[in-house]
C-alpha positions as CSV (number, residue, x, y, z in Angstrom):
1,M,-179.5,33.2,-29.2
2,S,-180.9,35.3,-32.6
3,A,-178.9,37.3,-34.7
4,Y,-179.7,40.1,-36.6
5,V,-179.0,43.0,-39.2
6,L,-179.7,46.0,-40.5
7,G,-179.9,47.8,-43.9
8,I,-180.9,51.3,-44.5
9,D,-181.2,53.2,-46.9
10,F,-180.6,57.1,-46.2
11,G,-182.1,58.8,-49.5
12,S,-182.2,61.9,-51.0
13,T,-185.7,62.4,-49.7
14,T,-186.9,59.4,-47.6
15,G,-185.2,57.0,-45.1
16,K,-185.9,53.6,-45.4
17,A,-184.7,50.4,-43.1
18,V,-184.7,46.8,-43.5
19,I,-184.3,44.3,-40.5
20,L,-183.3,40.3,-41.4
21,N,-182.6,37.7,-39.1
22,Q,-179.5,35.3,-39.0
23,E,-181.8,33.1,-41.5
24,G,-182.4,36.1,-44.1
25,E,-186.0,36.7,-43.3
26,V,-187.5,40.3,-43.5
27,L,-188.7,41.1,-40.3
28,A,-189.0,44.7,-40.8
29,A,-189.4,47.2,-43.7
30,S,-190.0,51.0,-43.3
31,V,-189.9,53.7,-45.3
32,S,-190.3,57.4,-43.9
33,Q,-190.0,60.9,-45.9
34,K,-188.7,64.0,-44.0
35,G,-187.1,66.4,-46.6
36,A,-184.0,66.4,-48.4
37,V,-181.6,64.6,-47.0
38,S,-182.7,64.6,-43.4
39,D,-181.7,62.4,-40.8
40,E,-185.3,62.8,-39.5
41,G,-186.5,60.3,-42.0
42,V,-183.7,57.7,-41.1
43,K,-184.5,58.1,-37.2
44,V,-188.2,57.8,-38.1
45,A,-187.7,54.7,-40.4
46,L,-185.4,53.1,-38.0
47,Q,-188.0,53.4,-35.1
48,M,-190.9,52.1,-36.8
49,A,-188.4,48.9,-38.2
50,F,-187.3,47.9,-34.4
51,A,-190.7,48.5,-33.1
52,E,-192.5,46.4,-36.3
53,A,-188.9,43.5,-35.6
54,G,-189.7,44.1,-31.8
55,I,-186.0,44.3,-31.2
56,Q,-183.6,47.2,-29.3
57,P,-180.7,48.7,-31.6
58,T,-178.1,47.2,-28.9
59,D,-179.8,43.4,-30.9
60,I,-178.2,44.2,-34.5
61,Q,-175.0,42.3,-34.9
62,R,-174.2,44.3,-38.2
63,C,-175.4,47.4,-40.0
64,V,-174.9,48.1,-43.6
65,S,-175.6,51.7,-45.2
66,T,-176.6,53.0,-48.7
67,G,-177.9,55.7,-50.3
68,Y,-177.1,60.0,-50.5
69,G,-176.6,60.5,-46.9
70,R,-175.0,56.6,-46.4
71,R,-171.7,58.2,-44.9
72,M,-173.6,60.3,-42.1
73,L,-174.7,57.2,-40.3
74,D,-172.4,56.7,-37.3
75,M,-173.9,53.3,-36.8
76,A,-173.3,51.5,-39.9
77,D,-170.3,49.2,-40.1
78,R,-170.1,49.6,-43.7
79,T,-171.2,52.0,-46.8
80,I,-171.9,50.7,-50.0
81,T,-173.3,52.7,-53.2
82,E,-176.9,52.5,-54.1
83,I,-175.7,51.2,-57.4
84,T,-174.8,47.9,-56.1
85,C,-177.5,47.9,-53.3
86,H,-180.3,48.4,-55.5
87,A,-179.2,45.8,-57.9
88,R,-179.2,43.4,-54.9
89,G,-182.2,44.5,-53.5
90,A,-183.8,44.1,-56.8
91,V,-182.6,40.5,-57.5
92,A,-183.6,39.4,-54.2
93,M,-187.3,40.2,-55.0
94,V,-187.3,39.3,-58.4
95,P,-184.5,36.7,-59.1
96,E,-185.1,36.9,-62.7
97,A,-184.4,40.2,-63.2
98,R,-181.7,41.6,-65.6
99,L,-182.5,45.2,-65.9
100,V,-183.3,47.3,-63.0
101,I,-185.0,50.6,-63.4
102,D,-184.9,52.9,-60.7
103,I,-186.2,56.4,-59.9
104,G,-185.7,58.0,-56.7
105,G,-185.9,61.7,-55.5
106,Q,-182.6,62.8,-57.2
107,D,-181.3,60.5,-59.6
108,S,-182.7,57.9,-62.2
109,K,-180.5,54.8,-62.7
110,V,-180.7,51.9,-65.1
111,I,-178.4,48.6,-63.8
112,A,-177.9,45.3,-65.8
113,V,-177.2,42.5,-63.7
114,D,-175.9,39.4,-65.1
115,E,-177.2,36.4,-64.0
116,S,-175.7,35.8,-60.5
117,G,-177.6,39.5,-59.9
118,L,-174.3,41.2,-59.9
119,V,-173.9,44.6,-61.7
120,T,-172.3,44.4,-65.1
121,Q,-173.0,48.0,-66.5
122,F,-175.4,51.1,-65.5
123,A,-176.3,54.4,-66.8
124,M,-177.6,57.0,-63.7
125,N,-178.7,60.9,-64.0
126,D,-177.7,62.6,-60.9
127,K,-176.2,66.1,-62.1
128,C,-180.4,67.3,-62.8
129,A,-183.6,66.9,-61.8
130,A,-184.7,65.7,-65.4
131,G,-186.6,62.3,-65.1
132,T,-186.5,61.8,-61.2
133,G,-188.7,62.3,-58.6
134,K,-187.7,65.7,-57.9
135,F,-189.2,66.4,-61.6
136,L,-192.2,65.2,-60.9
137,E,-192.4,66.9,-57.7
138,V,-191.9,70.3,-59.2
139,L,-194.3,70.2,-61.9
140,A,-197.1,68.8,-59.6
141,R,-196.7,71.8,-57.9
142,A,-197.1,73.9,-60.9
143,V,-200.4,72.2,-61.9
144,N,-201.3,72.4,-58.0
145,V,-202.2,68.3,-57.6
146,E,-200.7,66.3,-54.7
147,L,-198.0,64.0,-55.8
148,D,-199.5,60.9,-54.9
149,E,-202.8,62.1,-57.0
150,M,-200.6,63.3,-60.3
151,G,-200.4,59.7,-61.9
152,A,-204.0,58.8,-61.5
153,A,-205.2,62.4,-63.2
154,A,-202.6,61.9,-66.0
155,L,-204.4,59.0,-66.9
156,S,-207.7,60.3,-67.2
157,A,-206.3,62.7,-70.1
158,T,-208.1,62.2,-73.5
159,E,-205.6,63.4,-75.5
160,S,-201.6,64.2,-75.5
161,V,-199.1,67.2,-75.6
162,K,-195.5,67.2,-75.4
163,I,-193.2,68.7,-72.6
164,T,-190.3,69.7,-74.7
165,S,-188.0,70.7,-72.2
166,M,-186.3,68.2,-69.8
167,C,-184.7,70.6,-67.1
168,A,-187.1,71.0,-64.7
169,T,-187.0,74.9,-64.8
170,F,-187.8,75.5,-68.1
171,A,-190.7,72.5,-68.0
172,E,-192.2,74.0,-65.3
173,T,-192.1,77.6,-67.3
174,E,-193.2,75.5,-70.3
175,V,-196.5,73.8,-68.4
176,I,-197.5,76.8,-66.9
177,A,-197.6,78.4,-70.2
178,L,-199.9,75.4,-71.5
179,L,-202.0,75.7,-68.4
180,A,-202.7,79.2,-69.4
181,E,-203.8,78.5,-72.8
182,G,-206.4,76.5,-71.1
183,T,-205.2,72.8,-71.8
184,D,-206.7,70.6,-69.4
185,K,-204.3,69.5,-66.2
186,S,-204.9,65.8,-66.8
187,V,-203.5,66.5,-70.7
188,V,-200.5,68.6,-69.4
189,L,-199.5,65.8,-66.1
190,D,-199.9,63.1,-69.3
191,G,-197.1,65.2,-71.2
192,V,-195.3,64.9,-68.1
193,H,-195.0,61.5,-67.4
194,A,-194.1,60.9,-71.0
195,A,-191.2,63.2,-70.7
196,V,-190.2,60.9,-67.9
197,A,-190.7,58.0,-70.0
198,N,-188.5,59.6,-72.7
199,R,-185.7,60.2,-69.7
200,I,-185.2,56.8,-68.7
201,V,-185.8,55.3,-72.3
202,G,-182.7,57.6,-73.0
203,L,-180.6,55.6,-69.7
204,V,-181.8,52.2,-71.1
205,S,-180.6,52.4,-74.8
206,R,-177.2,53.8,-73.2
207,V,-177.0,50.2,-71.2
208,G,-179.0,48.2,-73.6
209,Q,-182.6,46.7,-73.0
210,R,-182.7,43.0,-71.7
211,M,-185.6,41.3,-70.0
212,P,-187.3,41.0,-67.1
213,I,-187.1,44.4,-65.7
214,V,-187.9,45.3,-62.6
215,M,-188.8,48.8,-62.0
216,T,-187.9,50.0,-58.0
217,G,-187.9,53.2,-56.2
218,G,-190.7,55.8,-55.1
219,V,-191.9,56.3,-59.2
220,A,-192.3,52.9,-59.3
221,R,-195.8,53.6,-57.0
222,N,-196.7,56.2,-60.0
223,I,-199.3,54.4,-62.0
224,A,-199.0,56.6,-65.2
225,A,-195.1,56.6,-64.8
226,V,-195.2,53.0,-65.0
227,K,-197.5,53.1,-68.0
228,H,-195.6,55.2,-70.3
229,I,-191.9,53.8,-69.7
230,E,-194.0,50.2,-70.8
231,M,-195.1,51.8,-73.8
232,S,-192.0,53.8,-74.5
233,L,-190.1,50.7,-73.8
234,K,-192.6,48.2,-75.4
235,A,-192.0,45.8,-72.3
236,P,-193.8,45.1,-68.9
237,L,-192.3,46.4,-65.7
238,I,-192.1,44.0,-62.7
239,I,-193.3,46.3,-59.8
240,P,-192.5,44.5,-56.4
241,S,-194.9,44.6,-53.7
242,H,-192.7,47.3,-51.9
243,P,-190.6,49.4,-54.6
244,Q,-189.1,51.6,-52.3
245,I,-187.0,49.4,-50.3
246,A,-184.9,47.9,-52.6
247,G,-181.8,50.1,-51.6
248,A,-182.3,49.3,-48.0
249,L,-183.0,45.4,-48.8
250,G,-179.8,45.3,-50.8
251,A,-177.9,46.5,-47.5
252,A,-179.3,44.2,-45.3
253,L,-178.5,41.4,-47.5
254,F,-174.6,42.4,-47.5
255,A,-174.8,42.7,-43.6
256,L,-175.6,39.6,-43.8
257,D,-172.9,38.0,-46.2
258,D,-170.3,40.0,-43.7
259,L,-172.3,38.5,-40.2
260,R,-171.9,34.9,-42.1
261,Q,-168.1,35.8,-43.2
262,L,-168.2,35.2,-46.6
263,G,-165.1,33.4,-47.6
264,P,-162.0,36.0,-49.1
265,S,-163.0,35.8,-52.9
266,Q,-166.6,36.8,-52.3
267,R,-166.2,39.7,-50.4
268,L,-163.0,40.5,-52.9
269,Q,-165.8,40.1,-55.9
270,V,-168.5,42.4,-54.0
271,D,-165.4,45.0,-53.5
272,L,-164.0,45.0,-56.6
273,I,-167.4,45.6,-57.9
274,E,-168.0,48.5,-55.7
275,K,-164.7,50.2,-56.1
276,E,-165.7,49.8,-60.2
277,V,-169.5,51.6,-59.4
278,E,-168.2,54.4,-57.3
279,R,-165.1,55.1,-59.9
280,L,-167.5,54.7,-62.9
281,A,-170.4,56.9,-61.3
282,L,-168.1,60.2,-61.5
283,L,-168.5,59.4,-65.4
284,G,-171.9,59.3,-65.8
285,E,-173.7,62.4,-66.6
286,T,-173.0,65.4,-67.9
287,C,-175.2,68.5,-67.6
288,A,-175.3,71.2,-70.6
289,P,-175.2,71.2,-73.0
290,A,-176.2,67.4,-74.5
291,C,-177.6,66.0,-70.9
292,A,-176.6,62.7,-72.3
293,A,-175.8,59.9,-69.8
294,K,-172.8,58.0,-70.5
295,A,-173.3,54.1,-69.5
296,V,-170.0,52.5,-67.9
297,P,-169.5,48.7,-68.0
298,I,-168.0,47.2,-64.9
299,Q,-165.0,44.4,-66.0
300,F,-163.5,42.3,-63.3
301,K,-161.7,39.1,-63.9
302,T,-162.1,37.4,-60.1
303,K,-164.8,34.7,-59.8
304,K,-168.3,35.7,-59.5
305,M,-170.2,35.3,-56.8
306,A,-174.1,34.5,-56.0
307,P,-176.6,37.5,-55.6
308,H,-177.6,36.4,-52.2
309,E,-177.2,33.4,-49.8
310,V,-180.5,33.5,-47.7
């Protein structure tokens, strides 16, 4: 009898689901956007995933959830933070990765991983919209362009302008003023993406840049954001073919570990890191006056485990 596991990423603006078989093969992966922390997005993502995999919810032997709304899902057997799951999923997609940049709807994260794919240090911004998908969404609305079109529009800029405000509210006012002065939309959008890149570079500097770098999350699909981050870091970014599913994939891999009943030492290692991530995430970001993220190292003494055994 075949066994299946499910990973769910209940994000701030999207729901993602990944189904694996017992060999670790991806049978289905889906993404659905239905508004802020809405279970409708997750429901649609699950329906899409089950249809693609050709199985029923009752066929799932183990389910792990992650993301902003991870504790809202009754069907989950276990919840794991997005830091841990995004690292696991990113390394599964790009095994050589040593640094993960994830820009989601409401937060941005930079995660350092070691040769085993374990989280060693991270910095995140989750207390304000600066450098997040929400920042881009607000300013796309101010410029009156579709979110999916703003990256391409920014690349057509023939000059540059600096957006000095990282607060989304103040940046929106600044953008409106630039447009009123006659600044071309493409130039303004180019400045918006440069501002996002500057914020990410700040997070990277606190963790320490290391190579290779993989970028995940919805903003990884924005070509202007990728370009400006690469220019600011002076390094290429590896973009997986499906960057939005990293968290759900990581959750599914943890579910597969549980299904395979990993030994006590391996499960303990993950649990210790998970506890540290949850504890240290509370120390990560303060808003006013400095808006400076603090990198937090993860220290552990137990034997390291492999990132994935698929």
